[in-house]
C-alpha positions as CSV (number, residue, x, y, z in Angstrom):
1,M,19.6,0.0,0.4
2,G,22.4,0.8,3.3
3,I,21.8,2.1,6.8
4,I,22.8,5.7,8.3
5,T,25.7,4.8,10.4
6,I,26.8,7.1,13.7
7,K,30.0,9.3,12.8
8,D,31.2,11.3,15.8
9,S,32.3,10.5,19.6
10,R,29.6,12.9,20.5
11,T,26.4,11.8,19.5
12,Y,27.8,8.3,20.8
13,Q,28.3,9.3,24.1
14,K,24.9,11.3,23.6
15,V,23.1,7.9,23.2
16,F,25.4,6.1,26.1
17,T,24.4,8.7,28.8
18,Q,21.2,9.5,27.7
19,G,20.0,6.7,26.0
20,S,17.5,3.6,27.2
21,F,19.6,-0.1,27.0
22,Q,18.7,-3.6,26.5
23,A,21.2,-5.8,27.2
24,D,21.6,-10.1,26.6
25,R,24.7,-12.7,27.0
26,L,26.1,-11.2,23.3
27,L,24.7,-7.9,22.5
28,V,24.0,-4.9,24.0
29,L,21.8,-2.0,22.2
30,Y,21.6,1.5,23.5
31,R,18.4,4.0,21.8
32,R,18.2,7.3,22.1
33,P,15.3,9.8,20.1
34,N,17.2,12.3,17.1
35,R,15.5,14.8,15.4
36,T,16.2,13.8,12.1
37,G,13.2,11.2,11.7
38,E,15.5,8.5,10.4
39,S,17.3,6.0,12.4
40,R,20.4,6.3,12.6
41,F,23.0,3.2,13.7
42,G,26.6,2.8,15.8
43,F,28.7,0.0,16.3
44,A,31.4,-0.6,19.1
45,V,33.7,-3.8,19.2
46,S,36.3,-3.7,21.7
47,R,39.7,-4.5,21.3
48,K,39.8,-6.8,24.3
49,L,37.3,-9.2,21.0
50,G,40.1,-9.8,19.5
51,G,42.5,-8.0,16.3
52,A,41.0,-5.8,13.2
53,V,39.8,-8.8,11.3
54,V,38.1,-10.2,14.0
55,R,36.5,-7.0,15.0
56,N,35.9,-6.4,11.7
57,R,33.9,-9.0,11.1
58,V,31.2,-8.9,13.9
59,R,30.9,-5.1,12.6
60,R,30.1,-6.6,9.2
61,R,27.6,-9.0,10.6
62,L,25.5,-6.4,12.9
63,K,25.6,-3.7,9.9
64,E,24.3,-6.8,7.7
65,I,21.3,-7.5,10.6
66,C,20.6,-4.1,10.8
67,R,20.5,-3.3,7.4
68,R,18.3,-5.9,6.8
69,H,16.0,-5.6,9.4
70,Q,15.4,-1.9,9.0
71,A,11.7,-2.4,10.0
72,V,11.9,-3.4,12.9
73,F,14.0,-0.7,14.4
74,P,11.7,2.4,14.9
75,A,12.6,5.5,13.0
76,G,13.7,8.5,14.6
77,Y,16.2,6.7,17.0
78,D,20.2,6.6,17.1
79,Y,20.8,3.1,18.0
80,V,24.7,2.0,18.9
81,V,25.0,-1.7,19.1
82,I,27.9,-3.2,21.5
83,A,29.7,-6.7,20.7
84,R,30.5,-8.7,23.9
85,P,33.1,-10.9,23.8
86,P,30.6,-14.5,23.0
87,A,29.8,-12.4,19.9
88,V,33.1,-13.4,18.3
89,E,32.5,-16.8,18.2
90,A,28.4,-16.4,18.2
91,E,26.8,-17.6,14.4
92,Y,25.2,-14.9,12.0
93,R,21.7,-16.5,13.1
94,A,22.7,-16.2,17.1
95,L,23.3,-12.5,16.3
96,E,20.2,-11.7,14.2
97,G,18.3,-13.6,17.2
98,S,19.4,-11.5,19.7
99,L,19.6,-7.9,18.2
100,L,15.9,-8.8,16.6
101,K,15.4,-9.9,20.5
102,L,16.5,-6.9,21.7
103,A,15.2,-4.2,19.1
104,G,11.6,-6.2,20.0
105,S,11.7,-5.4,23.8
106,L,12.8,-1.5,23.4
107,R,9.3,-1.0,22.0
């Protein structure tokens, strides 16, 4: 089972401007209530982090972490995960721990 992703930039902007956030060294996690009753996820990886191969690797890792741990994220919210530069060099387990810690602190 996959995750529902955010597709349009208007939703991203609403999450950034109206949502709450938590951050650490590797990631920033924004959260905003939605009216769908489902969790939706968006991922932002800046070009400053590297080329397309590097950015897509980070994005794929973050998507897989969200897919495997959907139960950690309360339903009814839009989540946007922003990767910071150290995330490029981080191991999968470090990204996983960081994202789960941030998700737990939003409760």
